[in-house]
C-alpha positions, 0 to 999 in steps of 0.5 A: 481479496474475496470481498474484492472478487464478489463485488466484481461478480455483482458488478458484472450482473448490475453495473450500478452496484456500489459497495462502501468497503470497496468505495472506501479502499478505492478512495484510500488507494487513490489518496496513497497514489496521489501522495506518491506521485506528489513525493516523487520516486526518488523520495520513495526510493531513499525512504526504502534505502533507508528502511532497508539499511535500518532493517539490516543494521539492527540485528548486527548492532545487537549482535555486537553488543552481546 
């Protein structure tokens, strides 16, 4: 977060500033956003629901085994 803030300060001083870390982070963010756009909100919601169900079921099942 601090790196991004420092990068933005440098950009305000010189618009031609480039930074490999920020550039790679932007590429990664674009890739994730593109993937999420392809799979759609229903698939993402279903995946989150499955993960939440698993996160709540595991402790319950462990308590029942004891």
